[in-house]
C-alpha positions, -999 to +999 in steps of 0.1 A: -434-199-663-464-202-640-481-234-629-507-248-653-535-262-631-547-287-657-512-304-658-507-300-620-539-320-614-532-345-641-498-353-627-514-366-595-532-393-614-504-419-614-500-416-576-538-421-572-537-451-595-507-466-577-527-465-544-557-482-559-574-507-538-608-524-541-629-544-516-639-569-542-642-577-579-677-562-581-663-529-571-635-533-597-662-539-622-680-507-613-647-488-614-639-501-649-674-491-660-665-456-650-629-456-664-639-439-696-648-407-676-610-401-672-600-396-708-634-380-716-629-354-689-595-347-703-610-344-738-636-320-725-609-299-708-588-298-740-620-288-760-628-260-737-592-248-736-590-249-774-622-229-777-610-203-752-576-200-767-590-197-802-615-170-791-593-149-769-556-154-781-539-149-814-534-186-818-525-199-853-551-222-868-525-250-871-522-251-833-560-251-829-562-280-853-535-300-834-554-293-801-586-307-818-566-338-827-556-342-791-593-339-782-602-366-807-575-389-794-586-386-759-622-392-769-610-424-787-592-434-755-626-431-737-641-455-762-611-479-756-619-477-719-655-487-726-641-517-744-622-527-713-654-527-693-671-547-720-643-573-720-644-575-682-682-583-684-677-609-710-646-625-694-662-627-659-698-634-670-700-665-649-687-649-617-709-618-622-740-639-627-732-659-596-728-627-575-760-611-590-781-643-589-766-666-562-778-701-560-794-714-529-766-724-505-739-709-527-718-700-496-716-737-488-693-744-518-658-749-505-637-723-522-604-734-509-579-746-534-576-784-532-606-784-508 
């Protein structure tokens, strides 16, 4: 069996995720806002693959239907990722506001524990 490029690239994702680093929480915020792109890109790939297979190969309709279910599940995962970003915003509202609208002299607050 030959390599399947979609799977080959997808199997690299855990390694990339394991190496994740961020400079600060605002960058984490931005990354979480983009997280839904991951399952949505996979959903688009499955949709395009399904269309191509259905049009060019003698694929049984039951298989096509199952591939459509995979597409729908990945799309739902994209929506779940959007919820993660929404929860981050709500859970860190105070910190985000302070970063976006810092008070005069904000840097003078002693941020050491037990300061």
